[in-house]
N, C-alpha and C positions, 0 to 999 in steps of 0.2 A: 230453371233459370240459370244464367251463367254464374260461375263462382266469382264473387267479388274480390277474393283474396289475390294478391299479386303472385305471379309465377315464381317458383323457387329457383334461385340461381344454381346452376350446376356447380359441384365442388371444384375448386381451383386445382389445377394440376401444374406441375413444373413443366414448362414447354421445352426444356432442354433435356438432352440425353443424359442418362446416368450410367452406373457401372455395377456389374454383378459382384457381390461381395465374395463369391466362391470362385468363379472362373475368370473374372476380370474383363469380360467382354462388354461392349457397349450395349446399353439397354434403352429401348426407345422411350420417349416421354409417356408417362402415365402407366407404364407396365408394372404389374405387381409381382411378376416372376421373370426370371431370366429366360429369354427365348432360346438360348443355347443349351443350358444344363437344367433349367427348371427350378433353380434355387429361388426361394422367396425373398421378399424385402430387399430389392436392389437399392444401392446407395444413390440417392438423388445427387445431381451435379452440385447443387448448392451445399450439400453436406460433405463432399469429398475433402475439402481442406480440413475438416474437423474430425476425420476418422482417426482411430487410435493408431499409434505408430506401428505396432506389430501387424495390424491388418494392412496398413498402407505399404509396409515393407513386403508383405506377402503378395499384394496385388502388383507391385512393381516387378517382383521376381517372376510372377506368372507371365506378365506382359513381355518381359525380357526373354524368357524361354520360348514364348510363342513366336516372337520376332526372330529368334535364333533359328528355330525350326524352319520358318518360312524362307529365311535367307539360305539356309543349308540346302533345302529342296531346290531353290532357284539356281544355286551354284551347281548342284548335281545335274539338273536338267540341262543347264547351259554347257557343262562339260560333256555330257552325253551327246548333245546335238553337234558340238564342235568336233568331237571324235568321229562321229558318223560321217560328217561332211569331209573331213580330212582323209578318212579311210576309203571313201568312195564306195560304190556298190560291191556287194560280196562277189567273190570270184568262185564260181561253181565249176569244178572240173568236168570236162566233157567226157561222157562215157566212151567215146571213140578216140580219145587221146590217152593211150595207155602204154605201159611197158612192163613185161613180167614173164615169168616162166610158168608153163602149164603142163600138167601131167594128164595125158589122154589115154584111156584104156583102149584095147583093140576093138575096132568097130564102133567106138564112141566118138564124141565130138565135144568141143567147147565153143562158146559163142562170145562175141562182142556185139552189142546192139545199142542203137541210138538214132536220134533224128538227124537228118541231113537236109539242109536247104538246097533246093534245086540250083545247080550250077556249082555248088561247093563240092569238095572232094576229100577223100581220106587216102593218105599215103602211109607207107610203112614197109616192114619186111618181117620175115620169120625164118628161123633156122632150127632144125632139130639138133638137140645137144646130147641126147642120151636115148638109145644108142646112136652114136654118130653115123650119119649117112642114111638113117631111116627117113621115110617119106611122110609128108603131110600135105593134105589137099585143102583148098579153100573154095567156098561158094558163098555168094552174096545174094540175099533174097530181100524183096520189098515186104511190106506188111502182109499183103495178100498171099504171096508165095510162101512166107514163113508159116502161116497158118496151115497151108497145104502140106508143107514139109512135116509139121507136127502131127498131122492127121494121117501120116504114112503114105501120102501121095508122092509123086516124083516131079515137082515143078522144075522148070528150066531156070537156072540162076541168071541174074543180070550180069554177073561177073564171076569168073572162076579161074582157078589155077590148078592144073593137073598135079597129081602126086609128085612131089619133089622134096629134097632135103633142105632147100633154101630158095627163097623167092622174094621179089620186090612186089609190094602191093601199091597199085595206083587205081583207085576207083572214083569215078566222077558221077554224081547223081544228076540225072536229067530232070528230076522233079522232086519236090519236097515230100518226104515220107520218112517212116521209121525203117531202117535197114538193119539186117542181121548178118554178121560175118560168121560163117560156120566153118570152123577148122576141124577136119575129120581125120582120125587115124584110119588109114585105108586097110589095115591088116585085119584079117578075119579073127573073130573072137577065139577060134580054136588055136591060134598061134600063141595066145597069151602074151603078145608083145605090146607092152605099154611104151609110149614114147614121151619124152620131155622136149618141149619146144619153147624157144624164147621168141615172143611176139611183141612187136612194137608198132603202134599206129598213132597217127596224128591227124586231127581234123583241121583242114585248111579251108579258109573262106576265099571265094573268088573275088572279093572286093579289093580293088587295087592290084589284082594279080593278072599278069598278061599270059601266064602259062606256067607249066611246071615241067621238070626234067623227067 
């Protein structure tokens, strides 16, 4: 038969948020522990005005420090974003825009390699500086020809300059690919003749360019 006794009313709970007595974060109504740090016995909102002064002072200090950290992080993020916007995208040097001296042993070579967009070009020059008047030759290979060259085959270069002590470089790519500029010391290894060459190259885009000299 049904129980004649009236239902027991649930215990009343403070419907307002309280505060953790340890980390000072807001605690939801009815919570018995802090959801942030797990400390027990949060301070009910109705009891906040009556907490002891040392505890009240500590809670204020914790809140102040937390706000200071949030403001500091916000300022740092804002400064970083503004700096990045003002600085613009990073400038990455193109591997085919170079200038420097290279020492090349007899029968050996040095290379410059990089991607070139179809229609763009690379200009520059080279001069042998030591010994003066010695020769240097240049051959330019696409990615397929470069692999053939490394495998000991004899691919026909897309662009070449016969052995000479000084020359101007003007290479225009007909299609987009990775190109390798091979600067070779033409003297046989038996000569023991190493040469020093000063080589400069510049990648030029054909956008807005009507031609070159």
